[in-house]
C-alpha positions in Angstrom: 80.4 74.6 131.6 80.2 71.9 129.0 76.9 73.1 127.7 78.2 76.7 127.5 81.2 75.5 125.5 79.0 73.5 123.2 76.8 76.5 122.5 79.8 78.7 121.8 81.3 76.1 119.4 77.9 75.8 117.6 77.7 79.6 117.3 81.3 79.7 115.9 80.5 77.2 113.2 77.3 78.9 112.3 79.1 82.2 112.0 81.9 80.6 110.0 79.5 79.0 107.6 77.7 82.3 107.0 81.0 84.1 106.5 82.4 81.4 104.2 79.2 81.6 102.2 79.2 78.0 101.0 83.0 77.6 100.6 82.5 73.8 100.9 80.8 73.9 97.5 84.1 74.9 95.8 86.5 72.4 94.3 89.6 71.5 96.5 91.8 70.2 93.7 95.3 71.6 94.0 96.9 73.5 91.0 100.4 74.7 90.6 100.8 78.2 89.2 102.5 78.3 85.8 102.6 80.6 82.8 103.5 80.2 79.2 106.8 82.1 78.3 106.8 84.1 75.1 109.9 85.4 73.3 110.8 89.0 72.4 109.5 90.4 75.7 105.9 89.9 74.8 103.2 89.4 77.5 102.7 85.9 78.7 99.5 84.0 79.2 98.5 81.0 81.3 95.9 78.2 81.3 92.4 79.3 80.4 91.1 77.6 83.6 93.5 79.6 85.8 92.4 82.8 84.1 88.8 82.0 84.8 89.5 81.1 88.4 91.3 84.3 89.0 88.6 86.4 87.3 85.9 84.7 89.4 87.7 85.5 92.7 89.3 88.9 91.8 92.9 87.8 91.6 95.4 88.5 88.9 98.9 87.6 87.5 99.6 90.3 85.0 98.8 94.0 84.7 97.7 96.0 81.6 99.5 94.5 78.7 99.0 97.6 76.5 101.2 99.7 78.8 104.9 99.4 79.5 104.4 99.1 83.2 106.2 96.8 85.6 105.3 95.6 89.1 108.1 94.5 91.4 107.1 91.9 93.9 109.4 90.1 96.4 108.7 86.9 98.3 110.2 87.2 101.8 110.1 83.8 103.5 113.2 84.5 105.5 115.9 87.1 105.6 119.2 86.3 104.0 120.9 89.7 104.4 120.0 91.3 101.1 116.7 93.1 101.7 118.3 96.2 103.2 120.3 96.6 100.1 117.2 96.1 98.0 115.3 98.7 100.0 118.3 101.2 99.6 118.1 100.8 95.8 114.3 101.2 95.7 114.5 104.3 97.8 117.3 105.8 95.7 115.6 105.2 92.5 112.1 105.9 93.8 110.6 102.6 92.8 107.6 101.1 94.6 107.4 97.4 95.4 105.4 94.7 97.2 106.9 92.4 99.8 105.1 89.2 100.7 106.1 88.1 104.1 105.7 85.0 106.3 105.3 84.8 110.1 109.0 83.9 110.4 110.0 87.1 108.5 107.7 89.2 110.7 109.4 87.9 113.8 113.0 87.7 112.6 113.1 90.9 110.5 110.5 93.1 112.0 112.7 96.2 111.6 112.8 95.7 107.8 109.0 95.3 107.7 108.6 98.6 109.5 111.0 100.2 107.0 109.0 98.8 104.1 105.8 100.5 105.3 107.6 103.7 106.3 109.1 104.0 102.8 105.7 103.5 101.1 105.9 99.9 99.9 103.2 97.3 100.1 103.5 94.4 102.5 101.4 91.4 101.6 100.5 88.1 103.2 102.5 85.0 102.4 101.0 83.0 105.3 102.5 82.3 108.7 104.1 78.8 108.1 104.2 78.8 104.3 101.9 75.7 103.8 100.1 74.7 100.7 96.9 76.6 101.2 94.7 74.2 99.1 95.9 71.3 101.2 94.9 72.6 104.6 91.5 72.9 106.2 89.5 76.1 106.2 90.2 76.9 109.8 93.9 76.5 109.4 93.9 78.6 106.3 92.1 81.4 108.1 94.6 81.1 111.0 97.6 81.2 108.7 96.5 84.5 107.1 95.0 86.1 110.2 98.2 85.6 112.3 100.2 87.4 109.7 97.8 90.3 109.5 97.6 90.6 113.3 101.3 90.5 113.7 101.8 93.0 110.9 99.3 95.4 112.5 101.0 95.0 115.9 104.4 95.9 114.3 103.4 98.8 112.1 100.0 100.1 113.2 98.7 99.4 109.7 95.2 97.8 110.0 94.8 96.6 106.4 96.6 93.9 104.4 95.1 93.5 101.0 97.2 91.2 98.9 98.1 87.5 99.2 100.8 85.6 97.4 99.9 81.9 97.8 102.8 79.9 99.2 104.5 77.6 96.7 102.3 79.0 94.0 99.7 76.4 94.9 96.0 77.1 94.8 92.5 75.7 94.4 89.1 77.1 93.7 88.4 76.8 97.4 91.5 78.5 98.6 91.1 81.4 96.2 87.4 81.8 97.2 88.0 81.6 100.9 91.0 84.0 100.9 89.0 86.4 98.7 86.1 86.3 101.3 88.7 87.2 103.9 89.5 90.3 101.9 92.6 89.3 100.0 93.4 89.7 96.4 95.5 86.8 95.2 98.6 88.0 93.3 100.5 85.5 91.1 103.1 86.5 88.6 104.0 86.6 84.9 107.8 86.8 85.2 110.1 84.7 87.3 113.3 82.7 87.0 115.1 80.1 89.2 116.6 82.5 91.7 115.8 80.9 95.1 118.7 78.5 95.4 121.0 80.3 97.7 123.8 77.9 97.2 123.6 78.2 93.4 123.9 81.9 92.8 125.6 82.8 89.5 126.3 86.5 89.8 124.5 89.8 89.2 125.1 89.7 85.4 123.3 86.4 85.2 120.3 87.7 87.2 120.2 90.8 85.0 120.2 88.8 81.8 117.5 86.4 83.1 115.2 89.3 84.2 115.7 91.5 81.2 114.9 88.8 78.7 111.6 88.1 80.5 110.2 91.5 81.3 107.1 92.5 79.2 104.3 95.1 79.3 102.2 94.6 82.5 104.7 92.2 84.0 104.2 91.2 87.6 107.8 90.3 88.5 108.4 87.7 91.1 111.9 88.1 92.6 113.2 86.4 95.7 115.0 88.7 98.2 117.2 85.9 99.5 119.1 86.0 96.2 122.4 87.8 96.2 122.3 87.9 92.4 119.0 89.8 92.5 120.3 92.4 95.0 123.3 93.0 92.8 121.4 93.2 89.6 118.5 95.3 90.7 120.0 98.8 90.1 121.0 97.9 86.6 117.6 96.3 85.9 115.7 99.4 87.0 117.9 101.7 84.9 117.8 99.6 81.8 114.0 99.0 82.0 113.5 102.7 82.2 115.7 103.3 79.2 113.4 100.9 77.3 110.4 103.0 78.2 109.1 101.0 81.2 107.7 102.6 84.4 107.5 100.9 87.7 104.1 100.9 89.4 102.6 99.6 92.6 99.9 96.9 92.9 97.7 99.7 94.3 98.1 101.6 91.1 96.9 98.7 89.1 93.9 98.0 91.4 92.9 101.6 91.2 93.0 101.6 87.4 90.8 98.5 87.4 88.3 100.1 89.7 88.1 103.2 87.5 87.5 101.1 84.4 84.5 99.4 86.2 82.8 102.7 87.0 79.6 103.3 85.0 80.8 106.5 83.2 78.7 107.4 80.2 
Protein backbone atom coordinates (compact mmCIF):
# COMPACT_ATOMS: atom_id res chain seq x y z
CA UNK A 1 0.00 0.00 0.00
CA UNK A 2 2.83 2.39 0.90
CA UNK A 3 4.61 1.63 -2.38
CA UNK A 4 1.41 2.22 -4.35
CA UNK A 5 0.87 5.58 -2.61
CA UNK A 6 4.46 6.57 -3.30
CA UNK A 7 4.07 5.75 -6.98
CA UNK A 8 0.83 7.75 -7.21
CA UNK A 9 2.42 10.75 -5.53
CA UNK A 10 5.38 10.53 -7.88
CA UNK A 11 3.09 10.44 -10.92
CA UNK A 12 1.12 13.40 -9.58
CA UNK A 13 4.23 15.55 -9.22
CA UNK A 14 5.49 14.51 -12.65
CA UNK A 15 2.15 15.43 -14.22
CA UNK A 16 2.02 18.68 -12.29
CA UNK A 17 5.49 19.67 -13.41
CA UNK A 18 4.59 18.92 -17.03
CA UNK A 19 1.37 20.92 -16.71
CA UNK A 20 3.07 23.79 -14.93
CA UNK A 21 5.73 23.84 -17.61
CA UNK A 22 8.56 25.15 -15.49
CA UNK A 23 6.52 27.49 -13.26
CA UNK A 24 9.30 27.34 -10.69
CA UNK A 25 11.46 29.39 -13.05
CA UNK A 26 9.17 32.40 -12.62
CA UNK A 27 9.79 35.13 -10.09
CA UNK A 28 7.66 34.95 -6.92
CA UNK A 29 8.04 38.59 -5.90
CA UNK A 30 4.68 40.05 -4.84
CA UNK A 31 3.37 43.18 -6.53
CA UNK A 32 0.34 45.26 -5.59
CA UNK A 33 -1.76 46.40 -8.53
CA UNK A 34 -1.85 50.15 -9.09
CA UNK A 35 -2.48 52.56 -11.92
CA UNK A 36 -1.64 56.18 -12.54
CA UNK A 37 -4.74 58.42 -12.46
CA UNK A 38 -5.14 60.98 -15.22
CA UNK A 39 -7.36 64.06 -15.21
CA UNK A 40 -10.15 64.95 -17.65
CA UNK A 41 -11.39 61.39 -18.12
CA UNK A 42 -8.35 60.32 -20.09
CA UNK A 43 -7.15 56.68 -20.12
CA UNK A 44 -4.82 55.70 -17.31
CA UNK A 45 -1.61 53.73 -17.47
CA UNK A 46 0.41 51.66 -15.03
CA UNK A 47 3.99 50.59 -14.39
CA UNK A 48 5.83 49.42 -17.55
CA UNK A 49 6.79 46.22 -15.71
CA UNK A 50 3.15 45.44 -14.95
CA UNK A 51 2.18 46.01 -18.57
CA UNK A 52 4.91 43.64 -19.74
CA UNK A 53 3.93 40.96 -17.21
CA UNK A 54 0.31 41.12 -18.35
CA UNK A 55 1.28 41.01 -22.02
CA UNK A 56 3.45 37.96 -21.35
CA UNK A 57 0.60 36.06 -19.68
CA UNK A 58 -2.44 37.30 -21.63
CA UNK A 59 -3.93 39.48 -18.88
CA UNK A 60 -5.19 43.03 -19.16
CA UNK A 61 -6.36 46.02 -17.10
CA UNK A 62 -7.89 48.30 -19.71
CA UNK A 63 -9.78 47.92 -22.97
CA UNK A 64 -9.43 49.73 -26.30
CA UNK A 65 -8.61 53.31 -25.34
CA UNK A 66 -9.61 54.60 -28.79
CA UNK A 67 -13.25 53.69 -28.14
CA UNK A 68 -15.70 55.05 -25.60
CA UNK A 69 -16.43 51.63 -24.16
CA UNK A 70 -16.82 50.71 -20.49
CA UNK A 71 -16.58 47.35 -18.75
CA UNK A 72 -18.46 46.95 -15.46
CA UNK A 73 -16.84 44.46 -13.09
CA UNK A 74 -17.91 43.72 -9.53
CA UNK A 75 -15.93 42.00 -6.80
CA UNK A 76 -18.25 39.79 -4.75
CA UNK A 77 -16.38 38.55 -1.70
CA UNK A 78 -19.57 38.33 0.35
CA UNK A 79 -23.16 39.44 -0.01
CA UNK A 80 -24.26 42.60 1.76
CA UNK A 81 -27.80 42.88 0.42
CA UNK A 82 -27.22 45.06 -2.65
CA UNK A 83 -26.45 42.67 -5.51
CA UNK A 84 -30.11 41.96 -6.22
CA UNK A 85 -30.72 45.67 -6.74
CA UNK A 86 -27.63 45.89 -8.95
CA UNK A 87 -28.86 42.97 -11.06
CA UNK A 88 -32.28 44.62 -11.36
CA UNK A 89 -30.66 47.79 -12.70
CA UNK A 90 -28.45 45.89 -15.15
CA UNK A 91 -31.42 43.95 -16.45
CA UNK A 92 -33.59 47.04 -16.84
CA UNK A 93 -30.89 48.97 -18.67
CA UNK A 94 -29.55 45.97 -20.61
CA UNK A 95 -25.97 46.34 -19.40
CA UNK A 96 -23.58 43.35 -19.21
CA UNK A 97 -21.25 42.91 -16.27
CA UNK A 98 -18.70 40.54 -14.77
CA UNK A 99 -18.97 39.36 -11.16
CA UNK A 100 -15.86 37.91 -9.52
CA UNK A 101 -16.93 35.55 -6.76
CA UNK A 102 -15.30 33.75 -3.84
CA UNK A 103 -16.15 30.37 -2.35
CA UNK A 104 -18.00 32.11 0.47
CA UNK A 105 -20.21 33.89 -2.05
CA UNK A 106 -20.93 30.73 -4.01
CA UNK A 107 -22.16 29.04 -0.84
CA UNK A 108 -23.99 31.96 0.78
CA UNK A 109 -25.53 33.59 -2.31
CA UNK A 110 -25.88 30.71 -4.75
CA UNK A 111 -29.26 31.96 -5.99
CA UNK A 112 -27.69 35.24 -7.07
CA UNK A 113 -24.88 33.43 -8.90
CA UNK A 114 -27.44 31.40 -10.83
CA UNK A 115 -29.29 34.61 -11.65
CA UNK A 116 -26.09 36.23 -12.94
CA UNK A 117 -25.58 33.37 -15.38
CA UNK A 118 -29.24 33.22 -16.43
CA UNK A 119 -29.24 36.94 -17.19
CA UNK A 120 -26.14 36.72 -19.37
CA UNK A 121 -23.46 38.08 -17.08
CA UNK A 122 -19.94 36.72 -16.70
CA UNK A 123 -19.02 35.04 -13.43
CA UNK A 124 -15.29 35.08 -12.78
CA UNK A 125 -12.96 33.50 -10.23
CA UNK A 126 -11.92 35.47 -7.15
CA UNK A 127 -10.48 32.38 -5.37
CA UNK A 128 -12.09 30.28 -2.65
CA UNK A 129 -10.63 31.89 0.51
CA UNK A 130 -9.39 35.22 -0.96
CA UNK A 131 -5.68 34.70 -0.17
CA UNK A 132 -2.78 36.57 -1.71
CA UNK A 133 -2.08 34.28 -4.68
CA UNK A 134 1.64 35.08 -4.99
CA UNK A 135 2.17 34.21 -1.33
CA UNK A 136 0.76 30.68 -1.40
CA UNK A 137 2.22 27.53 -2.88
CA UNK A 138 1.38 26.26 -6.34
CA UNK A 139 -0.75 23.40 -5.06
CA UNK A 140 -2.77 25.74 -2.85
CA UNK A 141 -3.21 28.22 -5.72
CA UNK A 142 -4.55 25.48 -7.98
CA UNK A 143 -6.90 24.31 -5.23
CA UNK A 144 -8.19 27.85 -4.58
CA UNK A 145 -9.16 28.34 -8.21
CA UNK A 146 -10.33 24.81 -8.94
CA UNK A 147 -12.72 24.71 -5.96
CA UNK A 148 -14.44 27.86 -7.17
CA UNK A 149 -14.76 26.56 -10.72
CA UNK A 150 -16.07 23.17 -9.59
CA UNK A 151 -18.64 24.72 -7.25
CA UNK A 152 -19.70 27.17 -9.96
CA UNK A 153 -20.25 24.29 -12.41
CA UNK A 154 -22.17 22.37 -9.78
CA UNK A 155 -24.47 25.34 -9.21
CA UNK A 156 -25.04 26.50 -12.76
CA UNK A 157 -24.10 23.69 -15.13
CA UNK A 158 -21.61 26.02 -16.81
CA UNK A 159 -18.36 24.16 -17.42
CA UNK A 160 -16.10 27.08 -18.24
CA UNK A 161 -14.76 29.95 -16.13
CA UNK A 162 -12.37 32.12 -18.09
CA UNK A 163 -11.53 35.18 -16.02
CA UNK A 164 -9.66 35.70 -12.75
CA UNK A 165 -9.54 38.75 -10.53
CA UNK A 166 -6.52 38.26 -8.22
CA UNK A 167 -7.57 38.75 -4.59
CA UNK A 168 -6.31 41.95 -2.97
CA UNK A 169 -4.91 43.01 -6.34
CA UNK A 170 -1.73 41.12 -5.53
CA UNK A 171 0.21 39.17 -8.13
CA UNK A 172 3.61 37.86 -9.14
CA UNK A 173 5.16 36.62 -12.34
CA UNK A 174 4.60 33.09 -11.01
CA UNK A 175 0.94 33.56 -10.03
CA UNK A 176 0.13 35.16 -13.38
CA UNK A 177 1.89 32.38 -15.29
CA UNK A 178 0.34 29.52 -13.31
CA UNK A 179 -3.21 30.90 -13.45
CA UNK A 180 -2.78 31.48 -17.18
CA UNK A 181 -1.72 27.86 -17.63
CA UNK A 182 -4.87 26.87 -15.76
CA UNK A 183 -6.84 28.66 -18.46
CA UNK A 184 -7.53 32.00 -16.78
CA UNK A 185 -7.20 35.52 -18.10
CA UNK A 186 -6.16 37.84 -15.28
CA UNK A 187 -8.35 40.94 -15.25
CA UNK A 188 -7.19 43.98 -13.27
CA UNK A 189 -8.77 47.43 -13.52
CA UNK A 190 -8.23 51.01 -14.65
CA UNK A 191 -10.94 52.67 -12.57
CA UNK A 192 -11.72 52.30 -8.89
CA UNK A 193 -12.29 54.34 -5.76
CA UNK A 194 -12.42 53.61 -2.04
CA UNK A 195 -15.88 52.07 -1.93
CA UNK A 196 -15.43 48.92 0.15
CA UNK A 197 -15.71 50.34 3.68
CA UNK A 198 -19.28 49.37 4.53
CA UNK A 199 -19.30 51.50 7.68
CA UNK A 200 -18.09 54.58 5.82
CA UNK A 201 -20.63 54.97 3.03
CA UNK A 202 -21.26 58.54 1.94
CA UNK A 203 -24.35 58.34 -0.25
CA UNK A 204 -25.22 57.70 -3.87
CA UNK A 205 -24.27 61.17 -5.05
CA UNK A 206 -20.75 60.73 -3.66
CA UNK A 207 -20.38 57.40 -5.48
CA UNK A 208 -21.72 58.92 -8.68
CA UNK A 209 -19.24 61.80 -8.51
CA UNK A 210 -16.29 59.50 -7.79
CA UNK A 211 -17.14 57.16 -10.65
CA UNK A 212 -17.96 59.78 -13.26
CA UNK A 213 -14.76 61.72 -12.76
CA UNK A 214 -12.76 58.53 -13.28
CA UNK A 215 -14.40 56.86 -16.29
CA UNK A 216 -12.42 56.93 -19.52
CA UNK A 217 -12.33 55.18 -22.90
CA UNK A 218 -11.67 51.49 -22.38
CA UNK A 219 -12.17 51.67 -18.62
CA UNK A 220 -12.41 48.41 -16.73
CA UNK A 221 -14.44 49.58 -13.77
CA UNK A 222 -13.89 47.88 -10.41
CA UNK A 223 -16.94 48.37 -8.21
CA UNK A 224 -17.65 46.54 -4.97
CA UNK A 225 -21.17 45.18 -4.69
CA UNK A 226 -21.13 45.46 -0.89
CA UNK A 227 -21.40 49.24 -1.23
CA UNK A 228 -24.85 50.76 -0.72
CA UNK A 229 -23.52 53.91 -2.40
CA UNK A 230 -22.71 52.01 -5.60
CA UNK A 231 -26.12 50.33 -5.73
CA UNK A 232 -27.80 53.72 -5.35
CA UNK A 233 -25.59 55.47 -7.91
CA UNK A 234 -25.54 52.79 -10.62
CA UNK A 235 -28.69 53.81 -12.57
CA UNK A 236 -27.54 57.41 -12.81
CA UNK A 237 -23.98 56.36 -13.74
CA UNK A 238 -25.26 54.22 -16.62
CA UNK A 239 -27.59 56.91 -17.92
CA UNK A 240 -25.02 59.70 -17.75
CA UNK A 241 -22.24 57.59 -19.28
CA UNK A 242 -24.49 56.81 -22.22
CA UNK A 243 -25.34 60.51 -22.60
CA UNK A 244 -21.60 61.14 -22.86
CA UNK A 245 -21.34 58.66 -25.71
CA UNK A 246 -20.12 55.59 -23.83
CA UNK A 247 -21.37 52.07 -24.42
CA UNK A 248 -21.15 49.18 -21.97
CA UNK A 249 -19.44 46.02 -23.17
CA UNK A 250 -18.67 42.63 -21.68
CA UNK A 251 -15.18 41.22 -21.16
CA UNK A 252 -16.04 38.62 -23.81
CA UNK A 253 -16.60 41.44 -26.31
CA UNK A 254 -13.12 42.77 -25.64
CA UNK A 255 -11.48 39.35 -25.83
CA UNK A 256 -13.27 38.62 -29.12
CA UNK A 257 -12.08 41.90 -30.62
CA UNK A 258 -8.51 41.08 -29.56
CA UNK A 259 -8.66 37.66 -31.20
CA UNK A 260 -10.01 39.18 -34.41
CA UNK A 261 -7.11 41.64 -34.52
CA UNK A 262 -4.64 38.77 -34.20
CA UNK A 263 -6.00 36.91 -37.23
CA UNK A 264 -3.64 36.95 -40.22
CA UNK A 265 -5.95 38.77 -42.61
CA UNK A 266 -4.20 40.22 -45.68
